C-alpha positions in Angstrom: -6.1 -10.0 -15.0 -3.8 -9.2 -17.8 -3.9 -5.6 -19.3 -2.5 -5.4 -22.9 -1.4 -2.1 -24.3 0.5 -1.4 -27.4 3.1 1.2 -26.4 4.1 3.2 -23.2 7.3 4.7 -22.2 7.7 1.9 -19.2 5.2 -0.2 -17.7 6.5 0.1 -14.2 6.3 4.0 -14.9 2.9 3.7 -15.8 2.1 1.9 -12.1 5.0 3.7 -10.4 2.8 6.9 -11.6 -0.6 5.7 -11.0 0.5 4.5 -7.1 1.5 8.4 -6.5 -1.9 9.7 -7.7 -3.7 7.5 -4.9 -4.6 4.6 -7.5 -6.0 1.6 -5.6 -4.1 -1.2 -7.6 -5.1 -4.9 -7.2 -2.4 -7.1 -6.1 -2.1 -9.9 -9.0 -2.7 -7.4 -12.1 -0.2 -7.3 -15.1 0.4 -4.4 -17.0 1.7 -5.6 -20.2 3.2 -3.7 -23.2 4.1 -4.9 -27.0 6.7 -2.0 -27.1 8.5 0.4 -24.1 10.3 3.9 -25.3 11.5 4.5 -21.9 12.4 1.5 -20.0 15.2 1.1 -17.6 16.4 -1.6 -15.5 18.5 -1.8 -12.7 21.0 0.8 -11.9 19.3 2.9 -14.5 20.5 0.1 -17.6 18.0 0.7 -21.2 15.7 -2.1 -21.0 15.3 -3.9 -24.5 12.4 -3.3 -26.1 12.1 -6.0 -29.0 8.6 -7.0 -30.6 7.5 -10.3 -29.3 9.8 -9.8 -25.7 7.6 -9.9 -23.2 8.0 -6.9 -20.9 5.7 -6.5 -18.1 4.8 -5.3 -14.8 2.4 -6.1 -11.8 2.3 -4.9 -7.8 2.4 -6.6 -4.7 0.9 -5.0 -1.9 3.8 -5.7 0.9 2.9 -5.5 4.8 4.2 -6.1 8.4 4.9 -9.8 9.2 6.6 -10.6 5.5 9.5 -11.0 4.5 11.6 -7.7 3.4 10.0 -6.3 0.4 13.5 -6.5 -1.6 13.3 -10.2 -0.9 10.8 -10.6 -4.1 13.9 -10.1 -6.0 14.2 -14.2 -5.4 10.7 -14.5 -5.7 10.7 -12.9 -8.8 13.6 -14.8 -10.2 12.5 -18.7 -9.2 9.2 -17.7 -10.9 10.4 -16.6 -14.3 13.0 -19.6 -14.0 10.2 -21.7 -13.7 8.1 -20.0 -16.4 10.7 -19.8 -18.8 12.1 -23.7 -18.1 8.7 -24.9 -19.0 9.2 -24.3 -22.0 12.7 -25.6 -22.8 13.4 -29.3 -23.6 16.1 -28.7 -20.7 16.9 -26.6 -17.7 19.9 -27.7 -17.6 22.0 -24.5 -18.8 19.5 -22.1 -17.4 20.5 -20.2 -14.2 19.4 -17.3 -12.0 22.5 -15.1 -11.7 22.8 -13.3 -8.2 20.4 -11.6 -7.1 17.6 -12.1 -10.0 18.9 -12.6 -13.6 18.1 -15.3 -15.8 21.3 -16.6 -17.7 20.8 -19.3 -20.5 24.1 -20.8 -21.2 26.1 -17.9 -19.7 23.9 -15.2 -21.9 21.7 -12.9 -20.3 17.9 -14.1 -21.0 15.8 -11.8 -18.3 15.9 -9.4 -15.7 14.2 -8.0 -12.9 13.5 -4.7 -11.7 11.8 -4.1 -7.8 10.4 -0.3 -6.9 8.9 0.0 -3.7 6.0 3.4 -3.6 4.2 3.7 -0.7 4.2 0.4 0.7 3.8 -1.7 -2.3 6.7 -3.0 -4.8 6.4 -2.5 -8.2 7.6 -5.3 -10.4 8.9 -5.3 -13.7 9.7 -8.8 -15.9 11.8 -8.2 -18.8 12.3 -11.9 -20.9 13.8 -12.3 -24.4 11.6 -14.4 -26.3 12.2 -13.3 -29.7 15.1 -11.3 -29.7 17.9 -9.8 -27.5 19.9 -6.5 -27.5 23.7 -6.2 -27.9 25.1 -5.1 -24.7 28.5 -3.6 -24.0 29.2 -5.8 -21.3 28.1 -9.2 -20.8 26.3 -11.2 -23.8 22.7 -11.6 -24.4 20.2 -14.2 -25.9 16.8 -15.6 -26.6 14.6 -18.1 -26.6 14.3 -17.5 -30.3 18.0 -17.9 -30.7 17.6 -21.9 -29.5 15.0 -22.5 -32.2 11.7 -22.1 -29.1 9.5 -20.1 -30.1 6.8 -18.9 -27.7 4.2 -16.5 -27.9 4.0 -13.8 -25.9 0.6 -13.8 -24.1 0.8 -17.5 -23.4 4.6 -16.6 -21.5 2.3 -14.0 -20.0 -0.2 -16.2 -18.9 2.5 -18.8 -17.6 4.1 -16.5 -15.8 1.3 -14.8 -14.1 0.2 -18.5 -12.8 3.7 -19.0 -10.6 4.5 -15.7 -9.6 1.0 -15.9 -7.7 2.2 -19.4 -6.2 5.3 -17.8 -5.6 4.3 -15.2 -3.9 2.0 -17.6 -1.5 5.2 -19.6 -1.0 7.2 -16.3 0.4 4.1 -15.3 2.9 3.2 -18.6 3.7 6.7 -20.4 4.6 8.9 -17.3 4.8 12.1 -16.3 3.4 14.5 -19.6 4.0 12.7 -22.2 2.1 12.7 -19.5 -1.3 16.5 -19.0 -0.7 17.3 -22.9 -0.3 15.0 -23.5 -3.6 16.7 -20.3 -5.4 20.0 -21.1 -4.5 19.1 -25.0 -6.8 18.8 -23.1 -9.6 21.4 -20.4 -9.4 25.5 -20.8 -9.7 26.7 -23.4 -7.6 28.9 -22.3 -4.4 32.1 -22.3 -5.5 31.5 -20.7 -8.8 34.2 -17.8 -9.4 32.2 -14.5 -9.4 33.6 -10.6 -10.5 31.3 -8.2 -9.0 31.1 -4.3 -8.9 29.9 -2.8 -5.9 28.1 0.6 -6.8 30.9 3.0 -6.3 33.8 0.1 -5.4 36.1 -1.2 -7.7 35.3 -4.7 -8.7 36.6 -7.4 -6.6 36.8 -11.1 -7.1 36.0 -14.6 -5.5 34.1 -17.8 -5.0 30.3 -17.6 -4.2 29.8 -19.1 -0.8 26.2 -19.2 -0.4 23.2 -16.2 0.7 23.2 -15.0 4.1 19.8 -15.3 5.8 18.5 -11.9 4.4 20.1 -12.8 0.9 22.7 -11.1 0.6 25.5 -12.6 -1.5 28.5 -14.2 0.1 32.0 -13.6 -1.6 34.9 -15.6 -0.4 38.3 -13.3 -1.5 41.7 -14.7 -2.1 42.7 -15.0 1.5 39.7 -16.6 2.5 37.6 -13.7 4.0 34.3 -13.6 3.1 32.3 -10.3 2.2 28.3 -9.9 2.2 27.6 -8.0 -1.1 23.7 -6.2 -0.8 24.2 -4.7 -4.1 26.3 -4.5 -7.4 26.8 -6.0 -10.3 27.8 -9.9 -11.1 29.8 -11.4 -13.4 30.3 -15.2 -14.2 34.3 -15.1 -15.4 34.1 -17.4 -17.5 30.8 -16.6 -19.0 30.9 -12.7 -18.8 26.9 -12.4 -18.3 
């Protein structure tokens, strides 16, 4: 089920608040807002609120025996890539940037935020369908900028469908197939990356694939390989 509301502070906050109050939220339900006044993305950034864009959240019930909840970042990224790609004439320029940003021609088109609450994961997704923000540190774009017009509700239905499928695959087949599929639609191995881990100076290197847990492997200039567990990733040739 998808519930549409006109305005809220944040769809993620709404679901987190309900979970903290002890409400039961069925898996597979989505909360989608026309406007958000206090949306937040990864690392506390503002979440752009543009009319006609997709802004929605859902809940995943995590349990023992399932892959680590943090790896849902790859599941959601694949679902958003699949949902968006279905509206484009070609997916050649649609790339996932570690771990879950979606780029179109190097500019940010979509982002994902995960929050763990009492054994449940609140998944927030923002997609620039109609307009994009003016970001200080990276370019952003929208589907409309490429002449692709997608109705928000139509996109919501498609994302709901593909995310349900990706979630079943993640639970049934495990993480390894998810990571292999992720790498087929992400920046290829050997891509030059600049990474800014939290609390550290930026480091540069070449993408050397993923660890079995999904950490980013960065091959540095001295040929050592460092595993990155969190941080901002930039593609220097296209600083998105």
